[in-house]
N, C-alpha and C positions, 0 to 999 in steps of 0.2 A: 627420516624425521618428518613429522606431520607439520602442516602449515595451518596457522590459525585462520579461521574465517571471520572477517571483520565486516560489520554492517553499520553504516552511518544513518542516523535519524536527524533530519533537518527540522528546525523549528517552524511552526506554522506562521508565527509573526514575521513579517518581512518577506514572506513568500505568498501573499494573498493573490498576486498576479503572475506567479511563476509559470502556470500552465497556459493562461490566456491573459494578457495584459489588459488593463482597463480600456474599454472601447465601446462605441455605440454600434448598434446593429439594426438592420432593416427587418421588416416582417418576414418570417420564415428564413432568416439569414443565419449563417453560421459564424461563431466567433473564430477569429484567426488565432490558431494555437501557436504557442512558442515551441514548435516542433523540435525535439532533440533526437529524432530518428531519421534515417535516410529516406528521401522521397522515393516514390515508386512511379514508373511510367503510367500515364493516364491517357490512353488513346481516345481521341474524339472522333475518329473516322474509321469505318470498316467497309471495305469494298470486296466484291466477289466478281471474278472475271468469268469468261465463257467456259473455262475448264473447271469451274467451281472451286478455284483456288482463292483463298482469302488473303487480304493484305490490310495492314493497319497504317494509318497516316495521321498527320497532325498531332504528333505526340506532344503532350504537355507533361506536367508532373503533379502528383497528388501527395499531400503530406501523409506520413505513416502514423502521425499522432505524437503524443507526448508520453514518455515512459517515466513512471515513478519508481521502477525497479531499482534496488532490491527491497523496497518497501511497498506495502499494499495498504493504502490508507483512505480515509474519507476525504472528500473534497470540500472546499469552502467556496461559496459563491457570494460575491460582494457587489453591492449596487450603490451608486452615488446619490440616488433619489428614490422615490416611491415607484417601484416597478411591479407592484403586487398584482397588477392586471395582466402581466406578461408571464408566460410559462417558458421554462427552459428544459429541453430534453438532452440528457447526457448519455452518450454511448461509449462503452469501453469494455476492457477485459478486467475481471476481478472476481469477487465472490460476495454473496450475501453473508450476513453475520448473525451470530446468536446474541443472547442477552449479555454475554460477557464481552462482546466485541470481537470474538474469534471467528474465523471463516468457517463456513459449514460445508465446504467442499474444495475441489481444485481451484487454483487461483487464476485460471485462464478462461473462465466462463464469459461468454459475450452477454453483457447486461445493458439494459436501457432503463432509465428512470426519468420522470418528469416532475418538476416542482414549479410553483409560483415563485417568482423572484422576490427578493426582500423588499420591504417597504422602507419609508424614510426613517422610521424609528429603530427597527431591527435591521441593520445593514448586512447581517450575515445569515446564511443558511447552510446546512450541512447535507451532504449526500446520504442516502440510505445505505448504500453498499460501499464496500471498499474496493479500490482500483489500483492496478499496477500499470495500466496503460489507458489513455484517453484517446478515443478516435474522433469524437466530434461533440460540439455543444451548440444546439440550435434554439433560437428564440421564436416564439409564436407570433410576436408583433413587434413593431418598431420600438426601440428604447428611447427614441427622441433625443433630447440633449443629455439624458442620464447615461452613465457608463456602467458596464458590468464587467467583472473579471472573475477568473477561475484560478484557484490556488490550492495549497495544501490544507487539509483539515487537521484537527487537533488530536485525532486518534487513529489507530490502525495497528497493523502487525508488520513484522519483518518477513522476509521470505522464509520458506521452510528450509531447515537445515537437516540433511540426512546423514547421520554418522555412518562410518564404515563398520558394518557388522561382520566383515570377513577378517577378524583378528582373533588371535589366541588369548589376548589379554585386553582388559578394558580399563582405560584411565582417561577421564575427560573432565574438563572444567568449562564453566561459562562465566562471563562477567558483563557488567554494565557500568559505564562511566557516564555521569550526568553533568551537563553544563547548563546551569540556570543563570540567566542574566536578567530575568524579569521578576515579577512578584509572585507568579504562579510556580508550582512545583511539578516537574515531570515525574510521572509514576510509571513503572514498568513491572511486568510479571513474566517469568519464564515458564512457558507451557511445554509439555512433552506428550507424546503418544507412543504406544507400543506398536502401532500400525502406521503405514504410510497412506496418504490420501489417495494414492493411485493403485492400491492393492486390488488385483483382480479376484473375482469370485470363482467358484467351481465351474461356472459356465463361460468364463473368460471376460465377462463384463466387469466394469469398475465398481467396487463396493462404495456406497455413499459414505462420505466422511462427515457424518452428522450425529450429534448428541450421543446417545447411549449405544448406537451401532458400532462406533469406534470411539471408545471413551477417551476424552482428553481431560487433564486435570492440572491444577497449579502444583508444580513440584516444589515442595518446601525443602529445598536443598540445603543441607548443613553448610554453614559458612566456613570458608577456608581463607582467613585473612592473612595477608603477607605484611607483617610488621606495620610500617607507617605508609605503605604504598597506597592503601585504600582506607577510607573511613567507613566502617560498617554502619548501615542504617539501623534504626531502633529495632526493627524486627529481625535483623541479622540474617537475611536470606534473600532470595530472588523473587519473593512474592510481595506485590505492591511495594516494591522498593523505591526509595526516593533519593538515594545517594549511591556512591560508588560501592560496588560489591564484586567479589570474586568468590565463586563457590564450586565445590567438588560435586560432580554427578556420580553417585556411588554405584549405579547399576546401568546396564545397557538399555538404550532407548532406540526407537526407529526414526522419530521425528522430533525436532525441537524448533521453537520460535519464540519471539518476544512480542508481547502485547503492550502497546504504549498509549498513554494519554498525556498530552502535554498542556492541559489546562484550557484557558480561554484564548480568544484570538489575540489578546494583548501579551501573551506569554512568549518568551524567547528561549524556551527550553529545548535543548538538543541533546543527543546521546550517541555513544559508540557502544555497540554490542559485539562481543567476541566469543567464539566457541573454539576450543582446542581439544583435539582427541589424539591420544597416543596409545601405543600398544604394539604387540608383535604380530606381524602378518604371517 
């Protein structure tokens, strides 16, 4: 019996400081991340004896960062005052995105981007890339009495789901359940690809997972509604859906993910996405 894969999408509202709580910072200083990963040893001393043997001393610990997994999403940066003269450099693992907000490659690329912090009028800014893990956030100058925080952005994708293609039969379904408690509406689309983003080429290197080289498209999956368990959206499928949907995937696929937008920072939209595959091994 197959086990359903379930992915939770947390709302951006209420999570503006989940990665780094509101704090001041000195020039060239780093925000203190709310690390949810185990720390790693950080040796501060290295010695070499007469036999050229090395030893480490003065062990400390170093944060391994903040994980957003199993989601890969944009980040929000919030400032309590006008910090437009201060830059922030964010470093983490993730992927650049295309015009649809979908990743253009593997989700573990080491990325760095720099932005001027928000001013007093526009308190939010969004990262350019999407991330599944944040390593650091550094400011170029002191923030003075104003605080800055780092949290979830309003858009991104779930992790890639790779169905089992070693089966004699194919039967799969995908669903989205939406929980809106704000004025905005969470929107999601189920995307699929017939290739995997890590497919090796004839020379053994990884083929790029970009645009037309490995096509990805919104799968307009026919709805399969179960009585009163789900209320179908107006478009009755998993493309730009805004309500609970459960749909049949009629043909085999190699990769599946959900693209999510949960509106403005004031929105409290969250969701649960599920993929279930069955068939004879």
